[in-house]
Backbone as JSON, one array per atom type, in Angstrom:
{
  "sequence": "MKKKPALYKIISIALIIAVLTISYAAYDIWSSGKPREPIAADAAIVLGAAVWDGKPSPVLRGRIDHGIWLYEQGYVQKIIFTGGKGHGGQWTEALVSRDYALEQGVNPSAILVETESTITEENLRFASKLAEEQQLHTFAIVSDPLHMKRALTIAKKLGMDAYAAPTPSSAYKSLQTKLPFLFRELFYYIGYKVTSPFRS",
  "N": [[-45.47, 24.32, -3.1], [-45.1, 22.25, -1.34], [-43.13, 20.74, -2.41], [-40.59, 21.64, -1.79], [-39.97, 20.99, 0.99], [-39.88, 18.2, 0.64], [-37.75, 17.96, -1.1], [-35.69, 18.95, 0.49], [-35.67, 16.97, 2.4], [-34.8, 14.78, 0.95], [-32.24, 15.66, 0.25], [-31.11, 15.89, 2.79], [-31.17, 13.22, 3.65], [-29.44, 12.13, 1.76], [-27.07, 13.44, 2.45], [-26.66, 12.45, 5.02], [-26.26, 9.74, 4.45], [-23.92, 9.96, 2.93], [-22.13, 10.99, 4.84], [-22.09, 8.89, 6.7], [-21.08, 6.84, 5.08], [-18.51, 7.82, 4.43], [-17.46, 8.01, 7.0], [-17.48, 5.32, 7.8], [-15.68, 4.3, 5.93], [-13.35, 5.63, 6.71], [-12.99, 4.52, 9.27], [-12.6, 1.87, 8.51], [-10.21, 2.04, 7.06], [-8.49, 2.85, 9.09], [-8.65, 0.71, 10.93], [-7.78, -1.43, 9.41], [-5.06, -1.43, 9.38], [-4.12, -2.54, 11.68], [-1.87, -4.38, 13.81], [-1.01, -7.74, 12.9], [-0.87, -11.32, 12.85], [1.72, -12.67, 10.92], [1.42, -14.33, 7.72], [2.43, -17.15, 5.88], [3.81, -16.69, 2.64], [4.53, -16.59, -0.9], [6.01, -14.36, -1.69], [7.06, -11.13, -0.49], [5.69, -8.02, -1.2], [7.0, -4.99, -1.38], [5.87, -1.84, -1.08], [6.65, 1.14, -2.82], [8.22, 4.23, -1.7], [9.23, 7.56, -0.76], [12.54, 8.59, -1.72], [15.51, 9.8, -0.32], [18.08, 11.66, -1.31], [19.37, 9.47, -2.53], [19.06, 7.53, -0.61], [16.93, 5.45, 1.45], [13.95, 7.02, 2.55], [12.68, 7.69, 5.9], [10.08, 6.58, 5.9], [10.12, 4.76, 3.73], [12.24, 3.15, 4.58], [11.17, 1.92, 6.84], [9.29, 0.25, 5.65], [10.91, -1.4, 4.05], [12.48, -2.65, 6.02], [10.55, -4.21, 7.3], [9.83, -5.95, 5.26], [12.25, -7.29, 4.98], [12.38, -8.49, 7.49], [10.22, -10.3, 7.36], [11.21, -11.99, 5.42], [13.6, -12.96, 6.66], [12.52, -14.31, 8.8], [11.35, -16.4, 7.59], [8.82, -16.26, 6.49], [8.37, -15.43, 3.89], [9.74, -16.19, 0.64], [10.81, -14.62, -1.28], [11.53, -11.15, -1.97], [9.9, -8.46, -3.34], [10.74, -5.45, -4.55], [9.35, -2.29, -5.19], [8.74, 0.56, -7.35], [9.43, 3.48, -9.19], [11.21, 6.37, -10.34], [10.75, 9.24, -8.34], [9.04, 12.45, -8.54], [11.1, 14.35, -10.43], [13.22, 12.95, -9.43], [16.4, 11.24, -9.03], [16.97, 8.65, -8.46], [15.66, 5.35, -8.53], [13.02, 4.1, -6.55], [12.82, 1.36, -6.08], [15.38, 0.29, -6.66], [17.0, 1.61, -4.82], [15.87, 0.57, -2.53], [16.52, -2.14, -2.89], [19.36, -2.01, -2.75], [19.68, -1.19, -0.11], [18.61, -3.42, 1.22], [20.44, -5.37, 0.46], [22.68, -4.44, 1.79], [21.89, -5.08, 4.31], [22.27, -7.74, 4.36], [20.62, -9.45, 2.9], [20.07, -12.14, 0.7], [21.06, -11.81, -2.65], [19.71, -13.33, -4.59], [17.2, -13.54, -3.62], [15.86, -11.29, -4.14], [13.73, -9.24, -6.07], [13.0, -6.71, -8.49], [10.93, -4.0, -9.58], [10.92, -1.2, -11.58], [9.39, 0.81, -12.7], [6.96, 1.81, -11.81], [4.8, 4.4, -10.47], [2.68, 4.98, -8.86], [0.47, 3.53, -6.36], [-1.27, 1.58, -7.49], [0.11, 0.9, -9.83], [2.48, -0.05, -8.68], [1.58, -2.5, -7.62], [0.39, -3.76, -9.84], [2.52, -4.02, -11.71], [4.34, -5.43, -10.15], [2.9, -7.76, -9.8], [2.89, -8.82, -12.4], [5.62, -9.31, -12.72], [5.98, -11.19, -10.7], [4.42, -13.26, -11.66], [5.92, -14.13, -13.82], [7.97, -15.29, -12.42], [6.74, -17.38, -11.25], [5.45, -16.96, -8.79], [2.91, -16.86, -6.41], [1.45, -16.13, -4.13], [1.12, -13.45, -1.78], [2.55, -11.09, 0.53], [1.59, -7.96, 1.29], [3.42, -5.16, 1.84], [3.41, -2.22, 3.61], [2.76, 1.07, 5.02], [0.61, 1.15, 7.92], [-1.85, 2.67, 7.54], [-2.06, 2.66, 4.84], [-2.79, 0.22, 4.08], [-5.49, -0.69, 3.63], [-6.33, 0.43, 1.14], [-4.29, -0.51, -0.53], [-4.6, -3.31, -0.35], [-7.17, -3.59, -1.32], [-6.81, -2.83, -3.98], [-5.03, -4.84, -4.76], [-6.66, -7.13, -4.56], [-8.53, -6.5, -6.51], [-6.94, -6.77, -8.73], [-6.76, -9.44, -8.83], [-5.0, -10.76, -7.18], [-3.64, -13.06, -4.84], [-3.44, -12.13, -1.82], [-2.3, -10.77, 1.33], [-2.5, -8.36, 4.02], [0.39, -6.82, 5.32], [1.22, -4.86, 7.46], [3.73, -2.47, 8.29], [5.38, -2.5, 11.42], [6.9, -0.44, 12.24], [6.28, 2.14, 11.36], [6.85, 5.42, 10.06], [4.89, 7.17, 10.52], [3.74, 7.99, 13.34], [2.76, 9.7, 15.38], [-0.29, 11.43, 16.27], [-0.48, 13.78, 14.86], [0.89, 13.27, 12.5], [-0.41, 11.03, 11.57], [-3.11, 11.72, 11.05], [-3.19, 13.53, 8.71], [-2.26, 11.65, 6.83], [-4.28, 9.74, 7.01], [-6.52, 11.2, 6.04], [-5.67, 11.68, 3.44], [-5.47, 9.07, 2.45], [-8.12, 8.34, 2.7], [-9.34, 9.97, 0.8], [-8.11, 9.0, -1.59], [-8.83, 6.31, -1.47], [-11.67, 6.29, -1.55], [-11.95, 7.51, -4.01], [-10.8, 5.53, -5.62], [-12.58, 3.39, -5.22], [-14.9, 4.42, -6.33], [-14.19, 4.69, -9.02], [-13.3, 2.17, -9.72], [-15.11, 0.23, -10.9], [-14.89, 0.87, -13.56], [-12.4, 0.22, -14.31], [-9.99, -1.89, -15.88]],
  "CA": [[-44.8, 24.62, -1.83], [-44.8, 21.0, -0.66], [-42.0, 20.09, -3.06], [-39.34, 22.04, -1.15], [-39.67, 20.11, 2.12], [-39.53, 16.86, 0.13], [-36.4, 18.07, -1.65], [-34.79, 19.08, 1.63], [-35.59, 15.67, 3.04], [-33.94, 13.94, 0.09], [-30.86, 16.16, 0.4], [-30.66, 15.55, 4.14], [-30.9, 11.78, 3.68], [-28.23, 11.91, 0.96], [-25.93, 13.91, 3.24], [-26.44, 11.49, 6.12], [-25.66, 8.54, 3.85], [-22.54, 10.3, 2.55], [-21.33, 11.1, 6.07], [-21.93, 7.54, 7.24], [-20.2, 6.1, 4.17], [-17.15, 8.33, 4.61], [-17.04, 7.65, 8.37], [-17.18, 3.89, 7.81], [-14.45, 4.11, 5.17], [-12.24, 6.08, 7.55], [-12.81, 3.49, 10.29], [-12.07, 0.68, 7.85], [-8.81, 2.33, 6.75], [-7.76, 2.9, 10.36], [-8.6, -0.62, 11.55], [-7.11, -2.4, 8.53], [-3.63, -1.39, 9.6], [-3.76, -3.07, 13.0], [-0.9, -5.5, 13.75], [-1.6, -9.06, 12.73], [0.08, -12.43, 12.73], [2.09, -12.9, 9.51], [1.03, -15.57, 7.06], [3.42, -17.54, 4.88], [3.48, -16.35, 1.26], [5.67, -16.76, -1.8], [6.84, -13.15, -1.75], [6.61, -9.86, 0.08], [5.75, -6.9, -2.14], [7.24, -3.77, -0.61], [5.43, -0.7, -1.87], [7.63, 2.21, -2.84], [8.0, 5.51, -1.01], [10.23, 8.56, -1.13], [13.99, 8.4, -1.58], [16.18, 11.04, 0.03], [19.5, 11.71, -1.68], [19.87, 8.13, -2.82], [18.85, 6.65, 0.53], [15.5, 5.34, 1.78], [13.37, 7.92, 3.56], [12.2, 6.9, 7.05], [8.89, 5.81, 5.53], [10.54, 3.62, 2.9], [13.08, 2.26, 5.38], [10.29, 1.1, 7.68], [8.7, -0.78, 4.79], [11.96, -2.35, 3.67], [12.84, -3.42, 7.21], [9.53, -5.23, 7.57], [9.98, -6.97, 4.22], [13.43, -8.08, 5.34], [12.02, -9.31, 8.66], [9.39, -11.4, 6.89], [12.11, -12.9, 4.72], [14.51, -13.59, 7.6], [11.75, -15.21, 9.66], [10.88, -17.51, 6.78], [7.44, -16.12, 6.04], [8.4, -15.28, 2.43], [10.97, -16.65, 0.01], [11.31, -13.54, -2.14], [11.08, -9.79, -1.7], [9.77, -7.66, -4.56], [10.77, -4.02, -4.28], [8.65, -1.59, -6.25], [8.82, 2.02, -7.39], [10.35, 4.14, -10.1], [11.73, 7.65, -9.88], [9.76, 10.22, -7.93], [9.04, 13.67, -9.34], [12.41, 14.98, -10.49], [14.21, 12.15, -8.71], [17.51, 10.63, -9.78], [17.09, 7.25, -8.1], [14.4, 4.63, -8.44], [12.73, 3.62, -5.2], [13.07, -0.08, -6.0], [16.82, 0.0, -6.63], [17.48, 2.09, -3.52], [15.4, -0.45, -1.58], [17.35, -3.33, -3.1], [20.71, -1.77, -2.23], [19.58, -1.18, 1.35], [18.41, -4.81, 1.65], [21.72, -6.07, 0.28], [23.54, -4.0, 2.89], [21.43, -5.77, 5.52], [22.63, -9.14, 4.25], [19.66, -10.28, 2.17], [20.64, -12.83, -0.45], [20.64, -11.18, -3.91], [18.8, -14.19, -5.34], [15.87, -13.46, -3.02], [15.34, -9.95, -4.41], [13.24, -8.87, -7.4], [12.67, -5.28, -8.51], [10.27, -3.38, -10.73], [11.39, 0.18, -11.45], [8.62, 1.69, -13.58], [5.72, 2.3, -11.21], [4.83, 5.7, -9.79], [1.55, 5.03, -7.93], [0.22, 2.24, -5.71], [-1.85, 0.61, -8.42], [1.18, 0.43, -10.7], [3.34, -0.89, -7.83], [1.01, -3.84, -7.5], [0.16, -4.33, -11.17], [3.81, -4.4, -12.29], [4.9, -6.49, -9.3], [2.14, -8.98, -10.09], [3.39, -9.36, -13.66], [6.96, -9.83, -12.45], [5.8, -12.39, -9.89], [3.88, -14.32, -12.53], [7.06, -14.64, -14.58], [8.8, -16.08, -11.5], [5.85, -18.39, -10.69], [5.11, -16.63, -7.41], [1.44, -16.78, -6.48], [0.85, -15.56, -2.92], [1.9, -12.24, -1.45], [2.38, -10.23, 1.7], [1.73, -6.58, 0.84], [4.08, -4.42, 2.91], [3.36, -0.77, 3.54], [2.36, 1.65, 6.29], [-0.7, 0.66, 8.33], [-2.98, 3.39, 6.96], [-2.03, 2.43, 3.4], [-3.12, -1.18, 3.86], [-6.82, -0.91, 3.09], [-6.36, 0.74, -0.29], [-3.37, -1.41, -1.23], [-5.17, -4.65, -0.43], [-8.33, -3.49, -2.21], [-6.28, -2.83, -5.34], [-4.47, -6.17, -5.01], [-7.77, -8.05, -4.79], [-9.09, -6.14, -7.81], [-6.02, -7.31, -9.73], [-6.82, -10.9, -8.77], [-3.85, -11.28, -6.44], [-3.87, -13.76, -3.57], [-2.57, -11.31, -0.99], [-2.77, -10.34, 2.66], [-1.85, -7.14, 4.48], [1.5, -6.96, 6.24], [1.59, -3.48, 7.81], [4.98, -2.34, 9.01], [5.2, -2.07, 12.81], [7.83, 0.67, 12.52], [5.92, 3.23, 10.46], [7.28, 6.76, 10.43], [3.68, 7.9, 10.91], [3.48, 7.49, 14.69], [1.98, 10.64, 16.17], [-1.59, 11.79, 15.71], [-0.25, 14.87, 13.91], [1.32, 12.7, 11.22], [-1.38, 10.02, 11.13], [-4.36, 12.3, 10.54], [-3.08, 13.91, 7.29], [-2.14, 10.43, 6.04], [-5.61, 9.14, 6.99], [-7.39, 11.96, 5.14], [-5.2, 11.44, 2.08], [-5.87, 7.72, 2.07], [-9.58, 8.35, 2.57], [-9.62, 10.58, -0.5], [-7.71, 8.1, -2.68], [-9.58, 5.06, -1.37], [-13.01, 6.53, -2.07], [-11.79, 7.73, -5.45], [-10.56, 4.25, -6.29], [-13.81, 2.6, -5.17], [-15.85, 5.01, -7.28], [-13.75, 4.48, -10.4], [-12.86, 0.78, -9.97], [-15.93, -0.53, -11.87], [-14.52, 1.24, -14.93], [-11.02, -0.18, -14.55], [-9.86, -3.25, -16.43]],
  "C": [[-44.39, 23.33, -1.11], [-43.57, 20.3, -1.22], [-40.69, 20.4, -2.34], [-39.01, 21.19, 0.07], [-39.26, 18.7, 1.68], [-38.1, 16.86, -0.41], [-35.38, 18.17, -0.53], [-34.6, 17.74, 2.33], [-34.68, 14.74, 2.25], [-32.48, 14.34, 0.24], [-30.3, 15.77, 1.76], [-30.31, 14.06, 4.24], [-29.61, 11.46, 2.91], [-26.99, 12.33, 1.73], [-25.61, 12.95, 4.37], [-25.78, 10.22, 5.59], [-24.2, 8.79, 3.49], [-21.64, 10.35, 3.77], [-21.07, 9.73, 6.67], [-20.97, 6.71, 6.4], [-18.75, 6.51, 4.37], [-16.61, 7.93, 5.99], [-16.67, 6.17, 8.44], [-15.87, 3.61, 7.06], [-13.24, 4.52, 5.99], [-11.94, 5.07, 8.65], [-12.16, 2.25, 9.7], [-10.58, 0.85, 7.54], [-7.97, 2.26, 8.03], [-7.58, 1.5, 10.94], [-7.86, -1.65, 10.71], [-5.61, -2.46, 8.76], [-3.19, -1.93, 10.94], [-2.78, -4.24, 12.85], [-1.61, -6.83, 13.64], [-0.5, -10.11, 12.59], [0.43, -12.65, 11.27], [1.64, -14.26, 9.02], [2.08, -15.9, 6.01], [2.92, -17.22, 3.48], [4.73, -16.55, 0.41], [6.6, -15.55, -1.76], [6.21, -12.01, -0.97], [6.73, -8.8, -1.01], [5.85, -5.63, -1.31], [6.89, -2.57, -1.48], [6.39, 0.46, -1.71], [7.22, 3.43, -2.05], [9.2, 6.39, -1.34], [11.67, 8.11, -0.86], [14.61, 9.76, -1.3], [17.67, 10.92, -0.3], [20.11, 10.32, -1.84], [19.72, 7.13, -1.69], [17.35, 6.54, 0.82], [15.09, 6.4, 2.79], [12.95, 7.08, 4.75], [10.98, 6.05, 6.74], [9.28, 4.58, 4.74], [11.37, 2.64, 3.71], [12.23, 1.36, 6.28], [9.66, -0.03, 6.89], [9.72, -1.85, 4.42], [12.31, -3.26, 4.85], [11.82, -4.52, 7.5], [9.58, -6.33, 6.51], [11.15, -7.88, 4.51], [13.1, -9.01, 6.51], [11.18, -10.51, 8.23], [10.24, -12.46, 6.19], [12.99, -13.67, 5.71], [13.79, -14.58, 8.53], [11.14, -16.37, 8.9], [9.44, -17.43, 6.33], [7.34, -15.96, 4.53], [9.74, -15.76, 1.9], [11.62, -15.57, -0.85], [10.79, -12.2, -1.63], [11.05, -9.04, -3.03], [9.72, -6.19, -4.16], [10.18, -3.27, -5.47], [8.94, -0.09, -6.21], [9.87, 2.54, -8.35], [10.89, 5.42, -9.5], [10.58, 8.57, -9.48], [9.87, 11.46, -8.81], [10.42, 14.33, -9.28], [13.51, 14.19, -9.81], [15.27, 11.56, -9.62], [17.57, 9.13, -9.57], [15.72, 6.59, -8.09], [14.24, 4.07, -7.03], [13.09, 2.14, -5.05], [14.56, -0.4, -5.89], [17.45, 0.48, -5.33], [17.09, 1.08, -2.44], [16.25, -1.71, -1.67], [18.73, -3.15, -2.48], [20.72, -1.77, -0.7], [19.45, -2.61, 1.88], [19.7, -5.61, 1.52], [22.69, -5.7, 1.39], [23.16, -4.69, 4.2], [21.65, -7.28, 5.44], [21.63, -10.04, 3.55], [20.33, -10.88, 0.95], [20.15, -12.18, -1.74], [19.62, -12.01, -4.7], [17.37, -14.12, -4.81], [15.18, -12.14, -3.37], [14.92, -9.8, -5.87], [12.87, -7.38, -7.35], [11.85, -4.94, -9.76], [10.47, -1.87, -10.54], [10.6, 1.19, -12.28], [7.42, 2.36, -12.9], [5.9, 3.64, -10.51], [3.68, 5.87, -8.8], [1.29, 3.62, -7.4], [-0.32, 1.19, -6.67], [-0.79, 0.05, -9.37], [2.17, -0.44, -9.92], [2.86, -2.34, -7.87], [0.82, -4.51, -8.86], [1.48, -4.84, -11.77], [4.47, -5.51, -11.48], [4.21, -7.81, -9.57], [2.62, -9.64, -11.38], [4.77, -9.99, -13.49], [6.86, -11.14, -11.67], [5.3, -13.56, -10.74], [5.0, -14.95, -13.36], [7.94, -15.56, -13.73], [8.0, -17.19, -10.82], [5.65, -18.21, -9.18], [3.61, -16.3, -7.37], [0.77, -16.17, -5.26], [1.75, -14.46, -2.38], [1.53, -11.63, -0.11], [2.61, -8.8, 1.21], [2.24, -5.75, 2.0], [3.99, -2.92, 2.66], [3.0, -0.24, 4.93], [0.94, 1.22, 6.64], [-1.88, 1.36, 7.65], [-3.07, 3.24, 5.44], [-2.62, 1.05, 3.06], [-4.47, -1.4, 3.19], [-6.86, -0.69, 1.59], [-5.48, -0.23, -1.07], [-3.98, -2.8, -1.4], [-6.4, -4.66, -1.33], [-7.89, -3.54, -3.66], [-5.75, -4.22, -5.7], [-5.58, -7.18, -5.32], [-8.42, -7.78, -6.16], [-8.25, -6.7, -8.95], [-6.0, -8.84, -9.73], [-5.67, -11.54, -8.01], [-4.3, -11.97, -5.17], [-2.93, -13.11, -2.56], [-3.18, -11.04, 0.38], [-1.96, -9.12, 3.08], [-0.76, -7.46, 5.49], [1.99, -5.57, 6.62], [2.88, -3.43, 8.62], [4.73, -1.87, 10.44], [6.06, -0.86, 13.17], [7.56, 1.85, 11.59], [6.43, 4.56, 10.98], [6.09, 7.62, 10.86], [3.22, 7.37, 12.27], [2.57, 8.41, 15.5], [0.65, 10.92, 15.49], [-1.44, 12.89, 14.67], [0.19, 14.36, 12.54], [0.3, 11.7, 10.67], [-2.61, 10.64, 10.48], [-4.25, 12.77, 9.09], [-2.99, 12.69, 6.37], [-3.52, 9.76, 5.92], [-6.52, 9.87, 6.0], [-6.98, 11.78, 3.68], [-5.64, 10.06, 1.59], [-7.38, 7.62, 1.88], [-9.98, 8.9, 1.21], [-9.31, 9.61, -1.64], [-8.51, 6.8, -2.66], [-10.99, 5.23, -1.94], [-12.96, 6.77, -3.58], [-11.59, 6.44, -6.21], [-11.84, 3.41, -6.32], [-14.84, 3.11, -6.18], [-15.49, 4.67, -8.72], [-13.42, 3.03, -10.73], [-13.77, -0.01, -10.9], [-15.57, -0.25, -13.32], [-13.09, 0.86, -15.28], [-10.98, -1.61, -15.06], [-9.1, -4.13, -15.45]]
}
């Protein structure tokens, strides 16, 4: 009879630890996207997002605009646009991003693209390989604020010398849009942390 209370105590402690761990992760994700002073780097890596009828979605446009701003202000010398075709898509995110940047007057020689990735880890892995070929070694990772924690965690795991450069013009502005994004990032971030010891 004494075993049940002991078991309940173990379960209760495990639940408390789980709740605290998840709560801390959520706080970390939220706080990692706070505005910060840019740091000079060789290149900005703009993480891909949805394309709408051959044009950047508001989410992707916010990311591209921040990458362009970093370039125009002299914080980076190159912009690497990432992303292949979405599910059933006709256009690659990277090429749509490139075309938008060219329309904004970015020098074509300052733009690099990788068009094969479909998830964040591939965005960064493929961009890192492309950067290595171009002898680029330091990076500003550009994405939405709530995406920053996971993106930077992946970048560090890949051995990249990178810092977070959250876009100040994210399409996720209201609490109604931020909370679903936060819960999604929390799910993927914890999943990545759990599986990362088994990744090469």
